[in-house]
A tleap script that builds the chain and sets N, CA, C and O, in Angstrom:
source leaprc.protein.ff14SB
mol = sequence {
  NTYR TYR VAL LYS THR ASP GLY SER VAL VAL
  HIE ASP ILE THR ARG TYR VAL ALA ALA ASP
  CYS ILE SER GLU SER ALA SER ASP LYS SER
  ALA GLY THR TYR THR PHE GLY PRO ASP GLY
  LYS MET VAL ILE LYS ASN GLY ILE VAL ASP
  GLY TYR TYR TYR GLU ASN GLY VAL ARG THR
  HIE ALA GLY LEU ILE ARG VAL ASP ASP ALA
  TYR TYR TYR VAL LYS THR ASP GLY SER VAL
  VAL HIE ASP ILE THR ARG TYR VAL ALA ALA
  ASP ARG ILE SER GLU SER ALA SER GLU MET
  HIE ALA GLY THR TYR THR PHE GLY PRO ASP
  GLY LYS MET VAL ILE CASP
}
set mol.1.N position { 91.706 114.466 76.805 }
set mol.1.CA position { 90.655 113.531 76.047 }
set mol.1.C position { 91.358 112.363 75.436 }
set mol.1.O position { 92.552 112.553 75.201 }
set mol.2.N position { 90.828 111.112 75.109 }
set mol.2.CA position { 90.898 110.032 74.268 }
set mol.2.C position { 90.125 110.204 73.292 }
set mol.2.O position { 89.042 110.341 73.860 }
set mol.3.N position { 89.895 110.310 71.974 }
set mol.3.CA position { 88.966 110.095 71.388 }
set mol.3.C position { 89.182 108.904 70.319 }
set mol.3.O position { 90.245 108.904 69.698 }
set mol.4.N position { 88.281 107.939 70.082 }
set mol.4.CA position { 88.432 106.902 69.167 }
set mol.4.C position { 88.344 107.109 67.796 }
set mol.4.O position { 87.772 108.171 67.551 }
set mol.5.N position { 88.730 106.431 66.710 }
set mol.5.CA position { 88.496 106.476 65.485 }
set mol.5.C position { 87.080 106.480 64.839 }
set mol.5.O position { 86.752 106.886 63.724 }
set mol.6.N position { 86.325 105.922 65.826 }
set mol.6.CA position { 84.919 106.266 65.376 }
set mol.6.C position { 84.227 107.616 65.837 }
set mol.6.O position { 83.058 107.899 65.575 }
set mol.7.N position { 85.188 108.488 66.629 }
set mol.7.CA position { 84.681 109.846 67.134 }
set mol.7.C position { 84.336 109.682 68.290 }
set mol.7.O position { 84.301 110.745 68.910 }
set mol.8.N position { 83.964 108.495 69.066 }
set mol.8.CA position { 83.855 108.525 70.691 }
set mol.8.C position { 84.669 108.629 71.782 }
set mol.8.O position { 85.626 107.856 71.797 }
set mol.9.N position { 84.513 109.541 72.893 }
set mol.9.CA position { 85.144 109.855 73.735 }
set mol.9.C position { 85.385 108.258 74.373 }
set mol.9.O position { 84.499 107.460 74.067 }
set mol.10.N position { 86.342 107.811 75.102 }
set mol.10.CA position { 86.405 107.043 75.900 }
set mol.10.C position { 86.368 107.258 77.756 }
set mol.10.O position { 87.141 108.030 78.324 }
set mol.11.N position { 85.673 106.698 78.245 }
set mol.11.CA position { 85.231 106.747 79.921 }
set mol.11.C position { 85.889 105.959 80.654 }
set mol.11.O position { 86.366 104.907 80.229 }
set mol.12.N position { 85.986 106.320 81.713 }
set mol.12.CA position { 86.395 105.385 82.774 }
set mol.12.C position { 86.912 104.221 82.315 }
set mol.12.O position { 86.313 103.176 82.063 }
set mol.13.N position { 88.332 104.529 82.201 }
set mol.13.CA position { 89.199 103.409 81.445 }
set mol.13.C position { 90.881 104.047 81.550 }
set mol.13.O position { 91.451 105.127 81.393 }
set mol.14.N position { 91.231 102.621 81.919 }
set mol.14.CA position { 92.980 103.197 81.461 }
set mol.14.C position { 93.787 102.442 80.643 }
set mol.14.O position { 93.939 101.246 80.894 }
set mol.15.N position { 94.217 102.854 79.894 }
set mol.15.CA position { 94.754 102.312 78.444 }
set mol.15.C position { 96.287 103.214 77.834 }
set mol.15.O position { 96.650 104.352 78.129 }
set mol.16.N position { 96.866 102.330 77.021 }
set mol.16.CA position { 97.922 102.497 76.793 }
set mol.16.C position { 97.825 103.295 75.486 }
set mol.16.O position { 97.312 102.838 74.464 }
set mol.17.N position { 98.488 104.824 75.620 }
set mol.17.CA position { 98.403 105.505 74.463 }
set mol.17.C position { 99.430 105.569 73.518 }
set mol.17.O position { 100.431 106.197 73.861 }
set mol.18.N position { 99.408 104.963 72.187 }
set mol.18.CA position { 100.813 105.060 71.597 }
set mol.18.C position { 101.024 106.713 71.152 }
set mol.18.O position { 100.227 107.649 71.197 }
set mol.19.N position { 102.565 106.639 70.670 }
set mol.19.CA position { 102.992 108.218 70.741 }
set mol.19.C position { 102.604 108.633 69.134 }
set mol.19.O position { 103.015 109.689 68.653 }
set mol.20.N position { 101.753 107.664 68.353 }
set mol.20.CA position { 101.509 108.016 67.073 }
set mol.20.C position { 99.810 108.446 67.148 }
set mol.20.O position { 99.202 108.711 66.110 }
set mol.21.N position { 99.078 108.482 68.627 }
set mol.21.CA position { 97.632 108.694 68.941 }
set mol.21.C position { 97.964 109.788 69.495 }
set mol.21.O position { 96.901 110.279 69.875 }
set mol.22.N position { 98.976 110.605 69.826 }
set mol.22.CA position { 98.977 111.650 70.599 }
set mol.22.C position { 98.717 113.211 69.378 }
set mol.22.O position { 99.660 113.527 68.652 }
set mol.23.N position { 97.700 113.828 69.336 }
set mol.23.CA position { 97.674 114.985 69.018 }
set mol.23.C position { 98.357 116.207 69.304 }
set mol.23.O position { 98.652 116.568 70.443 }
set mol.24.N position { 98.639 116.930 68.103 }
set mol.24.CA position { 99.643 118.229 68.040 }
set mol.24.C position { 98.981 118.979 69.369 }
set mol.24.O position { 99.840 119.580 70.015 }
set mol.25.N position { 97.753 119.065 69.869 }
set mol.25.CA position { 97.298 120.118 70.791 }
set mol.25.C position { 97.419 119.125 72.069 }
set mol.25.O position { 96.850 119.672 73.013 }
set mol.26.N position { 97.952 117.867 72.443 }
set mol.26.CA position { 98.288 117.066 73.582 }
set mol.26.C position { 100.079 117.135 73.375 }
set mol.26.O position { 100.775 116.557 74.211 }
set mol.27.N position { 100.504 117.619 72.617 }
set mol.27.CA position { 101.963 117.624 72.463 }
set mol.27.C position { 102.890 117.339 73.367 }
set mol.27.O position { 103.878 116.655 73.100 }
set mol.28.N position { 102.627 117.883 74.612 }
set mol.28.CA position { 103.277 118.113 76.015 }
set mol.28.C position { 103.166 116.560 76.635 }
set mol.28.O position { 103.912 116.488 77.612 }
set mol.29.N position { 102.567 115.465 76.416 }
set mol.29.CA position { 102.218 113.887 76.867 }
set mol.29.C position { 103.112 113.470 75.763 }
set mol.29.O position { 103.484 114.190 74.837 }
set mol.30.N position { 103.451 112.086 75.986 }
set mol.30.CA position { 104.498 110.931 75.885 }
set mol.30.C position { 103.324 109.673 75.503 }
set mol.30.O position { 102.115 109.560 75.709 }
set mol.31.N position { 104.213 108.940 74.939 }
set mol.31.CA position { 103.578 107.443 74.970 }
set mol.31.C position { 103.417 106.909 76.260 }
set mol.31.O position { 104.412 106.993 76.980 }
set mol.32.N position { 102.238 106.288 76.816 }
set mol.32.CA position { 102.163 105.605 78.088 }
set mol.32.C position { 100.933 105.358 78.278 }
set mol.32.O position { 100.012 105.693 77.533 }
set mol.33.N position { 100.840 104.650 79.471 }
set mol.33.CA position { 99.651 104.446 80.107 }
set mol.33.C position { 98.765 105.493 81.073 }
set mol.33.O position { 99.029 106.097 82.112 }
set mol.34.N position { 97.442 105.396 80.110 }
set mol.34.CA position { 96.905 107.151 81.537 }
set mol.34.C position { 95.433 106.355 81.615 }
set mol.34.O position { 94.852 105.434 81.041 }
set mol.35.N position { 95.287 106.982 82.325 }
set mol.35.CA position { 93.483 106.734 83.065 }
set mol.35.C position { 92.718 107.906 82.352 }
set mol.35.O position { 93.325 108.891 81.930 }
set mol.36.N position { 91.226 107.740 82.225 }
set mol.36.CA position { 90.398 108.751 81.562 }
set mol.36.C position { 88.940 108.358 82.457 }
set mol.36.O position { 88.343 107.282 82.419 }
set mol.37.N position { 88.672 109.271 83.059 }
set mol.37.CA position { 87.754 109.648 84.079 }
set mol.37.C position { 86.201 109.245 83.785 }
set mol.37.O position { 86.128 108.778 82.649 }
set mol.38.N position { 84.900 109.274 84.459 }
set mol.38.CA position { 83.624 109.242 83.851 }
set mol.38.C position { 83.123 110.399 82.834 }
set mol.38.O position { 82.222 110.381 81.996 }
set mol.39.N position { 83.944 111.309 83.176 }
set mol.39.CA position { 83.756 112.447 82.443 }
set mol.39.C position { 84.424 112.519 80.877 }
set mol.39.O position { 84.200 113.456 80.110 }
set mol.40.N position { 85.183 111.490 80.589 }
set mol.40.CA position { 86.162 111.358 79.535 }
set mol.40.C position { 87.385 112.421 79.755 }
set mol.40.O position { 88.255 112.528 78.890 }
set mol.41.N position { 87.412 113.217 80.972 }
set mol.41.CA position { 88.649 113.781 80.960 }
set mol.41.C position { 89.931 113.121 81.791 }
set mol.41.O position { 89.794 112.606 82.901 }
set mol.42.N position { 91.208 113.217 81.075 }
set mol.42.CA position { 92.257 112.703 81.460 }
set mol.42.C position { 92.772 112.955 83.309 }
set mol.42.O position { 92.914 114.074 83.802 }
set mol.43.N position { 92.956 111.782 83.990 }
set mol.43.CA position { 93.027 111.972 85.098 }
set mol.43.C position { 94.760 111.805 85.259 }
set mol.43.O position { 95.504 110.938 84.799 }
set mol.44.N position { 95.022 112.855 85.999 }
set mol.44.CA position { 96.471 113.520 86.013 }
set mol.44.C position { 96.935 112.842 87.513 }
set mol.44.O position { 96.594 113.393 88.560 }
set mol.45.N position { 97.654 111.733 87.507 }
set mol.45.CA position { 98.048 110.742 88.759 }
set mol.45.C position { 99.526 111.279 89.235 }
set mol.45.O position { 100.361 111.577 88.381 }
set mol.46.N position { 99.723 111.354 90.203 }
set mol.46.CA position { 101.250 111.339 90.580 }
set mol.46.C position { 101.407 110.725 92.141 }
set mol.46.O position { 100.594 110.816 93.061 }
set mol.47.N position { 102.523 110.169 92.132 }
set mol.47.CA position { 102.750 109.456 93.168 }
set mol.47.C position { 102.100 107.954 92.724 }
set mol.47.O position { 101.829 107.516 91.606 }
set mol.48.N position { 101.972 107.382 94.000 }
set mol.48.CA position { 101.467 106.013 94.282 }
set mol.48.C position { 99.925 105.928 94.366 }
set mol.48.O position { 99.282 106.483 95.258 }
set mol.49.N position { 99.504 105.363 93.600 }
set mol.49.CA position { 97.894 105.326 93.439 }
set mol.49.C position { 97.233 103.987 93.005 }
set mol.49.O position { 97.336 103.375 91.942 }
set mol.50.N position { 96.642 103.754 93.943 }
set mol.50.CA position { 96.023 102.235 93.733 }
set mol.50.C position { 97.187 101.124 93.528 }
set mol.50.O position { 96.712 100.055 93.145 }
set mol.51.N position { 98.110 101.117 93.632 }
set mol.51.CA position { 99.364 100.261 94.023 }
set mol.51.C position { 100.081 100.437 92.441 }
set mol.51.O position { 100.772 99.548 91.945 }
set mol.52.N position { 99.872 101.350 91.964 }
set mol.52.CA position { 100.862 101.725 90.651 }
set mol.52.C position { 101.736 103.128 90.918 }
set mol.52.O position { 101.331 104.038 91.641 }
set mol.53.N position { 102.854 103.133 90.286 }
set mol.53.CA position { 103.656 104.360 90.383 }
set mol.53.C position { 103.395 105.483 88.919 }
set mol.53.O position { 103.603 105.307 87.719 }
set mol.54.N position { 102.802 106.761 89.775 }
set mol.54.CA position { 102.986 107.399 88.284 }
set mol.54.C position { 103.495 109.159 88.077 }
set mol.54.O position { 103.152 110.153 88.716 }
set mol.55.N position { 104.077 109.064 87.359 }
set mol.55.CA position { 104.463 110.722 87.174 }
set mol.55.C position { 103.894 111.336 86.094 }
set mol.55.O position { 104.030 110.934 84.939 }
set mol.56.N position { 103.283 112.263 86.413 }
set mol.56.CA position { 102.625 113.362 85.361 }
set mol.56.C position { 101.559 112.427 84.996 }
set mol.56.O position { 101.437 112.525 83.775 }
set mol.57.N position { 100.801 111.643 85.413 }
set mol.57.CA position { 99.749 110.963 84.605 }
set mol.57.C position { 100.005 110.268 84.108 }
set mol.57.O position { 99.097 109.747 83.459 }
set mol.58.N position { 101.473 109.632 83.962 }
set mol.58.CA position { 101.759 108.028 83.243 }
set mol.58.C position { 102.429 107.146 84.242 }
set mol.58.O position { 103.236 107.458 85.117 }
set mol.59.N position { 101.838 105.763 83.876 }
set mol.59.CA position { 102.203 104.722 84.649 }
set mol.59.C position { 103.517 104.939 84.443 }
set mol.59.O position { 103.910 105.528 83.436 }
set mol.60.N position { 104.381 104.456 85.438 }
set mol.60.CA position { 105.975 104.586 85.008 }
set mol.60.C position { 106.453 103.172 85.824 }
set mol.60.O position { 105.817 102.550 86.674 }
set mol.61.N position { 107.636 102.923 85.332 }
set mol.61.CA position { 108.637 101.968 85.655 }
set mol.61.C position { 110.122 102.902 86.300 }
set mol.61.O position { 110.823 103.638 85.605 }
set mol.62.N position { 110.314 102.632 87.714 }
set mol.62.CA position { 111.114 103.323 88.133 }
set mol.62.C position { 111.872 102.687 88.981 }
set mol.62.O position { 112.581 103.506 89.566 }
set mol.63.N position { 112.116 101.309 89.429 }
set mol.63.CA position { 113.045 100.665 90.474 }
set mol.63.C position { 112.790 101.292 91.580 }
set mol.63.O position { 111.699 101.819 91.798 }
set mol.64.N position { 113.988 101.302 92.578 }
set mol.64.CA position { 113.846 102.002 93.973 }
set mol.64.C position { 113.644 103.398 93.595 }
set mol.64.O position { 114.333 104.107 92.861 }
set mol.65.N position { 112.423 103.695 94.321 }
set mol.65.CA position { 112.209 105.285 94.408 }
set mol.65.C position { 111.953 105.083 95.857 }
set mol.65.O position { 111.870 104.171 96.679 }
set mol.66.N position { 111.834 106.878 95.738 }
set mol.66.CA position { 111.625 107.317 97.195 }
set mol.66.C position { 110.154 108.509 97.188 }
set mol.66.O position { 110.315 109.226 96.201 }
set mol.67.N position { 109.314 108.771 97.671 }
set mol.67.CA position { 107.921 109.004 98.114 }
set mol.67.C position { 108.177 109.653 99.405 }
set mol.67.O position { 108.638 109.029 100.360 }
set mol.68.N position { 107.881 110.905 99.444 }
set mol.68.CA position { 108.100 111.623 100.813 }
set mol.68.C position { 109.308 110.837 101.732 }
set mol.68.O position { 110.513 111.049 101.598 }
set mol.69.N position { 108.790 110.027 102.547 }
set mol.69.CA position { 110.154 109.580 103.764 }
set mol.69.C position { 109.726 107.977 103.873 }
set mol.69.O position { 109.771 107.315 104.910 }
set mol.70.N position { 109.411 107.625 102.900 }
set mol.70.CA position { 109.442 106.180 102.545 }
set mol.70.C position { 109.709 105.482 101.269 }
set mol.70.O position { 109.356 106.099 100.264 }
set mol.71.N position { 110.245 104.354 101.102 }
set mol.71.CA position { 111.127 103.466 99.641 }
set mol.71.C position { 109.940 102.763 99.280 }
set mol.71.O position { 108.991 102.362 99.954 }
set mol.72.N position { 110.272 102.688 97.773 }
set mol.72.CA position { 109.538 101.829 97.169 }
set mol.72.C position { 110.151 101.059 95.942 }
set mol.72.O position { 110.886 101.701 95.191 }
set mol.73.N position { 109.953 100.000 95.734 }
set mol.73.CA position { 110.179 99.065 94.265 }
set mol.73.C position { 109.082 99.259 93.368 }
set mol.73.O position { 107.941 98.901 93.662 }
set mol.74.N position { 109.393 99.838 92.237 }
set mol.74.CA position { 108.497 99.887 91.357 }
set mol.74.C position { 108.913 98.743 90.403 }
set mol.74.O position { 110.095 98.403 90.428 }
set mol.75.N position { 108.089 98.139 89.593 }
set mol.75.CA position { 108.415 96.815 88.404 }
set mol.75.C position { 108.313 97.499 87.342 }
set mol.75.O position { 108.022 98.691 87.449 }
set mol.76.N position { 108.538 96.893 86.002 }
set mol.76.CA position { 108.567 97.683 85.055 }
set mol.76.C position { 107.212 97.979 84.501 }
set mol.76.O position { 107.174 98.866 83.648 }
set mol.77.N position { 105.784 97.233 84.924 }
set mol.77.CA position { 104.683 97.554 84.735 }
set mol.77.C position { 104.166 98.690 85.484 }
set mol.77.O position { 102.953 98.896 85.532 }
set mol.78.N position { 105.113 99.532 86.143 }
set mol.78.CA position { 104.374 100.390 87.323 }
set mol.78.C position { 104.148 100.022 88.324 }
set mol.78.O position { 104.181 100.923 89.163 }
set mol.79.N position { 103.864 98.863 88.781 }
set mol.79.CA position { 103.148 97.806 90.150 }
set mol.79.C position { 104.226 98.198 90.993 }
set mol.79.O position { 105.410 97.939 90.777 }
set mol.80.N position { 103.675 98.971 92.170 }
set mol.80.CA position { 104.674 98.674 93.498 }
set mol.80.C position { 104.674 97.034 94.474 }
set mol.80.O position { 103.699 96.553 95.052 }
set mol.81.N position { 105.931 96.511 94.410 }
set mol.81.CA position { 106.361 95.278 94.448 }
set mol.81.C position { 105.515 95.398 96.276 }
set mol.81.O position { 105.546 96.526 96.769 }
set mol.82.N position { 104.885 94.339 97.070 }
set mol.82.CA position { 104.395 94.012 98.179 }
set mol.82.C position { 104.756 92.956 99.097 }
set mol.82.O position { 104.637 91.844 98.582 }
set mol.83.N position { 105.147 92.952 100.263 }
set mol.83.CA position { 105.698 91.372 100.862 }
set mol.83.C position { 106.412 90.671 100.058 }
set mol.83.O position { 106.128 89.682 99.383 }
set mol.84.N position { 107.505 91.345 100.200 }
set mol.84.CA position { 108.503 90.622 99.328 }
set mol.84.C position { 110.048 91.256 99.674 }
set mol.84.O position { 110.095 92.467 99.889 }
set mol.85.N position { 110.887 90.734 99.715 }
set mol.85.CA position { 112.361 90.786 99.642 }
set mol.85.C position { 113.316 90.227 98.560 }
set mol.85.O position { 113.636 89.085 98.231 }
set mol.86.N position { 113.667 91.538 98.107 }
set mol.86.CA position { 114.379 91.338 96.756 }
set mol.86.C position { 115.786 91.915 96.653 }
set mol.86.O position { 116.074 92.957 97.241 }
set mol.87.N position { 116.584 91.303 95.975 }
set mol.87.CA position { 117.966 92.382 95.606 }
set mol.87.C position { 117.525 93.477 94.759 }
set mol.87.O position { 116.689 93.146 93.919 }
set mol.88.N position { 117.873 94.689 94.765 }
set mol.88.CA position { 118.094 95.910 94.175 }
set mol.88.C position { 119.164 96.249 93.412 }
set mol.88.O position { 120.089 96.702 94.087 }
set mol.89.N position { 119.374 96.188 92.206 }
set mol.89.CA position { 120.793 96.464 91.351 }
set mol.89.C position { 121.023 98.022 91.653 }
set mol.89.O position { 120.057 98.558 92.196 }
set mol.90.N position { 121.741 98.557 91.489 }
set mol.90.CA position { 122.646 99.548 91.340 }
set mol.90.C position { 121.518 100.478 90.416 }
set mol.90.O position { 120.885 101.478 90.754 }
set mol.91.N position { 121.536 99.786 89.212 }
set mol.91.CA position { 121.197 100.786 88.002 }
set mol.91.C position { 119.830 100.697 88.021 }
set mol.91.O position { 119.209 101.151 87.060 }
set mol.92.N position { 119.037 100.014 89.271 }
set mol.92.CA position { 117.515 100.193 89.385 }
set mol.92.C position { 116.883 101.381 90.622 }
set mol.92.O position { 115.793 101.699 91.098 }
set mol.93.N position { 118.262 101.745 90.755 }
set mol.93.CA position { 117.814 103.036 92.208 }
set mol.93.C position { 117.861 104.487 91.440 }
set mol.93.O position { 118.800 104.870 90.742 }
set mol.94.N position { 116.780 105.137 91.685 }
set mol.94.CA position { 116.087 106.113 90.755 }
set mol.94.C position { 116.982 107.241 91.925 }
set mol.94.O position { 117.428 107.008 93.048 }
set mol.95.N position { 116.993 108.499 91.095 }
set mol.95.CA position { 117.866 109.444 91.664 }
set mol.95.C position { 116.946 110.207 92.988 }
set mol.95.O position { 117.477 110.946 93.817 }
set mol.96.N position { 115.234 109.791 92.971 }
set mol.96.CA position { 115.025 110.147 94.333 }
set mol.96.C position { 115.499 109.256 95.511 }
set mol.96.O position { 115.275 109.499 96.697 }
set mol.97.N position { 116.222 108.134 94.999 }
set mol.97.CA position { 116.540 107.393 96.390 }
set mol.97.C position { 117.977 107.142 95.969 }
set mol.97.O position { 118.526 106.061 96.179 }
set mol.98.N position { 118.707 108.395 95.236 }
set mol.98.CA position { 120.299 107.831 95.430 }
set mol.98.C position { 121.063 107.691 96.491 }
set mol.98.O position { 122.170 107.187 96.305 }
set mol.99.N position { 120.751 108.018 97.595 }
set mol.99.CA position { 121.284 107.903 98.782 }
set mol.99.C position { 121.249 106.482 99.265 }
set mol.99.O position { 121.687 106.277 100.397 }
set mol.100.N position { 120.685 105.246 98.407 }
set mol.100.CA position { 120.489 104.006 98.941 }
set mol.100.C position { 121.712 103.561 98.198 }
set mol.100.O position { 122.268 104.410 97.501 }
set mol.101.N position { 122.252 102.241 98.254 }
set mol.101.CA position { 123.021 101.348 97.469 }
set mol.101.C position { 122.381 100.029 97.076 }
set mol.101.O position { 121.241 99.669 97.371 }
set mol.102.N position { 123.194 99.427 96.436 }
set mol.102.CA position { 122.838 98.222 95.922 }
set mol.102.C position { 122.613 97.183 96.934 }
set mol.102.O position { 123.383 97.158 97.894 }
set mol.103.N position { 121.420 96.098 96.832 }
set mol.103.CA position { 121.300 95.083 98.363 }
set mol.103.C position { 119.980 94.923 98.048 }
set mol.103.O position { 119.220 95.237 97.132 }
set mol.104.N position { 119.934 94.222 99.297 }
set mol.104.CA position { 118.583 93.202 99.267 }
set mol.104.C position { 117.574 93.837 100.416 }
set mol.104.O position { 117.774 93.927 101.628 }
set mol.105.N position { 116.834 94.102 99.915 }
set mol.105.CA position { 115.628 95.018 100.956 }
set mol.105.C position { 114.280 94.031 101.056 }
set mol.105.O position { 113.910 93.051 100.410 }
set mol.106.N position { 113.805 94.677 102.036 }
set mol.106.CA position { 112.399 93.623 102.187 }
set mol.106.C position { 111.332 94.900 101.867 }
set mol.106.O position { 111.844 95.942 101.457 }
set mol.107.N position { 110.144 94.857 102.009 }
set mol.107.CA position { 109.128 95.724 101.067 }
set mol.107.C position { 107.676 94.893 102.001 }
set mol.107.O position { 107.402 93.695 101.931 }
set mol.108.N position { 106.985 95.872 102.772 }
set mol.108.CA position { 105.934 94.988 103.540 }
set mol.108.C position { 104.859 95.141 102.699 }
set mol.108.O position { 104.987 95.477 101.521 }
set mol.109.N position { 103.537 94.857 103.370 }
set mol.109.CA position { 102.255 94.888 102.986 }
set mol.109.C position { 101.867 96.036 102.298 }
set mol.109.O position { 101.099 95.846 101.355 }
set mol.110.N position { 102.164 97.036 102.507 }
set mol.110.CA position { 102.004 98.277 101.917 }
set mol.110.C position { 102.740 98.787 100.922 }
set mol.110.O position { 102.464 99.815 100.302 }
set mol.111.N position { 103.899 97.925 100.712 }
set mol.111.CA position { 104.521 98.255 99.667 }
set mol.111.C position { 106.100 99.203 100.001 }
set mol.111.O position { 106.992 99.605 99.255 }
set mol.112.N position { 105.875 99.285 101.475 }
set mol.112.CA position { 107.180 100.493 101.950 }
set mol.112.C position { 108.143 99.551 102.247 }
set mol.112.O position { 107.923 98.409 102.651 }
set mol.113.N position { 109.103 100.004 102.060 }
set mol.113.CA position { 110.824 99.265 102.243 }
set mol.113.C position { 110.412 99.467 103.810 }
set mol.113.O position { 110.036 100.515 104.336 }
set mol.114.N position { 110.614 97.932 104.536 }
set mol.114.CA position { 111.191 97.844 105.578 }
set mol.114.C position { 112.211 98.184 106.044 }
set mol.114.O position { 113.245 97.661 105.628 }
set mol.115.N position { 112.255 99.218 107.110 }
set mol.115.CA position { 113.632 99.699 107.696 }
set mol.115.C position { 113.544 99.135 109.282 }
set mol.115.O position { 112.522 99.154 109.967 }
set mol.116.N position { 114.958 98.592 109.731 }
set mol.116.CA position { 114.831 98.478 111.132 }
set mol.116.C position { 115.549 99.463 111.921 }
set mol.116.O position { 115.489 99.431 113.150 }
savepdb mol mol.pdb
quit
């Protein structure tokens, strides 16, 4: 849960939570963008959800990633690119996609890398 300074619990919101707002009871979490559901509970998302990439509930930037059998490019705000051809530098290739090399890749309307 995220409790505001007035004591109320947030509902149906995605928001950035700063490190100094994380209580000792939630010390397994780090600063990041989290989603809270209609009941106020944190929604733990993993993978690509609604056009963003999440790791353990945190919207994450990752560069080139592999999810299952597909590759995606995730920008610094955690969003997945769509309908674009772009150069991917070696330092933007995540461990999950380590078999790929720096180069120019095309990503389709679903965000997946187009592989011929």
